[in-house]
C-alpha positions as CSV (number, residue, x, y, z in Angstrom):
1,M,0.0,0.0,0.0
2,P,1.4,3.4,-0.9
3,P,2.5,5.7,2.0
4,G,-0.4,8.0,3.1
5,T,-3.0,5.5,1.8
6,P,-5.4,4.6,4.7
7,A,-5.5,1.0,5.6
8,G,-8.7,-0.9,5.2
9,G,-8.9,-2.7,8.5
10,V,-10.1,-1.7,12.0
11,A,-8.7,-1.9,15.5
12,R,-11.1,-2.4,18.5
13,V,-10.2,-0.1,21.3
14,T,-11.5,-0.7,24.8
15,L,-11.4,2.3,27.1
16,P,-11.8,2.7,30.9
17,A,-15.1,4.1,32.3
18,A,-13.5,7.5,33.0
19,L,-13.1,8.1,29.2
20,T,-16.5,7.0,28.1
21,E,-17.9,10.4,28.7
22,L,-15.9,11.4,25.5
23,T,-17.2,8.5,23.4
24,G,-20.9,8.8,23.9
25,G,-20.9,6.3,26.7
26,R,-19.2,3.6,24.7
27,A,-16.4,1.5,26.3
28,V,-15.4,-0.2,23.1
29,V,-15.1,1.6,19.7
30,E,-13.8,0.5,16.4
31,I,-11.2,2.7,14.8
32,P,-10.4,2.4,11.1
33,G,-6.9,2.3,9.8
34,A,-5.3,-0.9,10.9
35,P,-2.7,-2.1,10.3
36,A,-0.9,0.8,11.7
37,A,1.1,1.9,14.8
38,V,-0.6,2.4,18.2
39,R,0.1,6.2,17.7
40,D,-1.9,6.2,14.5
41,I,-4.8,4.2,16.1
42,L,-4.8,6.7,19.0
43,A,-4.7,9.6,16.5
44,G,-7.8,8.1,14.8
45,L,-9.5,7.6,18.2
46,G,-8.9,11.3,19.0
47,A,-10.2,12.4,15.6
48,A,-13.4,10.3,16.1
49,H,-13.7,11.3,19.7
50,P,-12.1,14.7,20.6
51,G,-10.3,14.8,23.9
52,V,-9.6,11.2,24.2
53,R,-6.1,11.3,22.7
54,D,-5.1,14.2,25.0
55,R,-5.9,12.2,28.0
56,L,-3.6,9.3,26.8
57,V,-0.6,11.1,25.1
58,T,1.4,14.1,26.3
59,E,1.9,17.3,24.3
60,R,5.3,15.9,23.2
61,G,3.7,12.7,21.9
62,R,4.6,10.4,24.6
63,L,2.3,8.0,26.5
64,R,1.2,9.5,29.7
65,P,2.8,7.7,32.7
66,H,-0.5,6.8,34.4
67,V,-1.8,5.1,31.2
68,N,-1.2,1.5,30.0
69,V,-1.9,0.4,26.6
70,F,-2.1,-3.3,25.5
71,V,-2.2,-4.7,22.0
72,D,-3.7,-8.2,22.0
73,G,-2.8,-8.6,25.7
74,E,0.8,-7.2,25.4
75,N,1.8,-4.1,27.3
76,I,3.2,-1.7,24.6
77,R,5.8,-0.4,27.1
78,F,7.6,-3.8,26.7
79,L,7.2,-3.8,22.9
80,S,7.9,-0.7,20.7
81,G,5.8,1.8,22.7
82,L,3.6,3.9,20.6
83,D,5.4,2.4,17.4
84,T,4.0,-1.0,18.4
85,P,2.1,-2.3,15.3
86,V,-1.6,-2.9,15.4
87,A,-2.9,-5.6,13.0
88,D,-6.4,-5.5,11.4
89,G,-8.8,-6.8,14.0
90,A,-6.4,-6.3,16.9
91,E,-7.7,-5.5,20.3
92,V,-6.2,-2.3,22.0
93,V,-7.0,-2.0,25.6
94,V,-6.4,1.3,27.5
95,L,-6.1,1.0,31.3
96,P,-5.2,3.4,34.0
97,A,-2.1,2.5,35.9
98,L,-2.7,1.2,39.3
99,S,-0.4,1.8,42.3
100,G,-0.5,1.2,46.0
101,G,0.7,-1.3,48.4
């Protein structure tokens, strides 16, 4: 596929309850554009649901420290970060980081 051509697949993105106010109450949304990198899927998510991406990614384009993103069950922090590939039909799960003791 030539660069700049949108991919024809979709990624299924699951969001925490705190973000569903920005998605019309939906916890699971399908974002077109897969295969792509996580950063591109999050950009598509932000385009479809303004405000969501800003809660996940900093102004410098880095994943916020209190956010975990998983692609098909694998934490992207242990893969290629926001460059982690997302295949057509992949499940992307966004979870707030938990801490405590």
